[in-house]
N, C-alpha and C positions, 0 to 999 in steps of 0.2 A: 736628798741625794738624787742626782740626775742619772737616768739610764738612757744610753744611746744604743739603738739596735741598728746593726749594719751587716752587710755581707761579710762572711768570713774570709780571711786571708790564709794562705798556706802557713804563715807565721803563727797563727792561732793554735796550731796543732798541740803544742805542749800543754796549754791550759784547757783546751776543749776536749781532747781525747779522754782524759780521766773522768770527766763529767759524763760523756757519752757512755763510756764503759760502765760507770756506776748505774746509769739509767737503764741500760739494756741487759745488764746482768749476764746470765749464762748464754744469751743469744750471741754475745760477743765471741764465744768459742766457735759457733757455727759460721759466723760472718768473717772470721779470719783463718779458720782451719788450724787454730792453735789452742793449746790447753793451759799453758803456763802464763801467768799474768804479765811477766816481762815480754814474752814473745807476742802475746795479744796486743800489748801496748805498741811494740815496734811495728807490727803488721797494720794496726789501725793508723798509726802515724803515716805509714807509707800509702795506705789507701786514701787517707785524708788529702794528701798532696797530689794525688792523681785526679783526673777529670772524668773518668769513665764508670764510676760506681756510686752507689747510694751514700757512701761515707765521705764523698768528696767535699772539699771546701765549697765547691760551686753550689751545693744544695744545702749549705749550712749558713745560719744567721747567728750572730753573736750579740748578746746583751752585755754591754760594757758599762762598768761602773768603777769610778776611781782608777781608770786605766787598766782594769783587769777584766778578764772574762768572768762575768757573773752568772751567765746562763747561756744555753745553747738551744737552738731550734734547728732540726733537720727536716726539710720540707721539699716535696716534689709532687708531680702529678702521677696518677696511676699509669698513664701512658709512658711517662719517663721511667717509672718503676720497672716496666717490662724490659726495656733496653738495659737499664742500669743493673738489674738483677741477672739478666742473661750474661752481661760482661763479667759480673762477679762470679757467677756459676762457672763460666769458662776458666777464669783465673784460678779459682779454688780447685776445680777438677784437674787442671794441669798440675797444680802444686801438689795435690794429694795422690794423683795417679788413679783416681776413680771418679765416677760421675757424682757431682754434688748438685743437689736441688735445693733451692731456697724457697721456703714457704711464701706464697703471696701474702701480702699484708694489707692490700687495698683492693677495692672493686673498681671495675672500669668506670671512667668518668669522674672519679673522685680526685680531690687534692688531698694529699696525705701528710699528716704530721707524724713522721717516723719517730722522732725523739724530741721531747721538750724536758729540759732539766735545768735546775738552778743550783749553783754551788751552795753548800750548806751555810757558809758564812754570810751569804747574801739573801737567805730566805727570810720572808717576812716583809719584804719591800714591794711585793706585788709583781716581781719580775716574771714569774711564770705566766701570770695573767697577761702581762704586756706582750710576752712572746706569742701567746695564743691569739691575742688581738691583732698582732702583726701578721700572723698567718692568715687570719680572716681578711685583713686589708689586702694582702697579696691576691687572695681569691677574688675579692671585689674588683681589684685593678685588672683582673683577667676576665671580667664579665660575669662573675658570680658562679655559683655551683655548689657542690657538696664538699664540705670540709670534714675529713675523717681522721680518726686515731684509734689505736687499740690500747686498752688498759687491762692489766691483770685483774682478774675477778676479785682477788683479795685486797686490792688497793681501794678501799671504800672511801677514804678521804679524797683521793683523786677523782673518783667517780662522782662524788657530790660536787666537787668544783666544776667538773665538766658539765654536769647537769645545770648548775647555776649559770654557766656561760652559754647555755642553749643547746648543748649536745644531747642527743637521745641515743639510747642503746638500740642499735638496729638488729644485731644478731650475735650469736656466739661465734668466736673465731679461735682457731688453733694455730699457734706458732711454736715450732719445735716440740710439739706434743703437749704444750701447756695451754690451759684455757684462758681466753681473753674475752672482753666485751669489745665489739666493733661499734664505735660511737660515731654518729654523724650529725652535722649541723648544716642546714641549708643556708647559704650566704647569698643574699640578693644585693644588687647594686641599688643604692639609694636614688 
């Protein structure tokens, strides 16, 4: 089965949003200012179609298989993260009527894999690995650098996969009070 990786379109929201929400779990509440699943989904759909935040389709890549969204990669630079998160903080602060601070998820100079997720019905086809390789190629195309991601400490299978793909645990990281490993891979231009 052939997998096509492409930039996301606004129209991908209906298939991409549930996958992203599944991947980030409780972080979705902080990122939307909502607590009910239906409200979180509506808010994510709205954020996905905008251009000024980390959840935008502009920073999302789709692995397409059989005409369906089989996987999602959300990817941006640390420098973009500063602006995208400031925009999201301002939006959420206005919405909630109090200051909202988003925990930084990447270090300066890194390219950041915010989310990589594969639809359960398409798992086992190497789509997650293809999305990670695609992110690596994007870094190469930009002249190389550090490719980073955060993974929950308890997700041992994911950590093993990232290690096999050349990621090393750099340091502990905390996102909304939960422990993560910050993993980094140096990407050089061939």
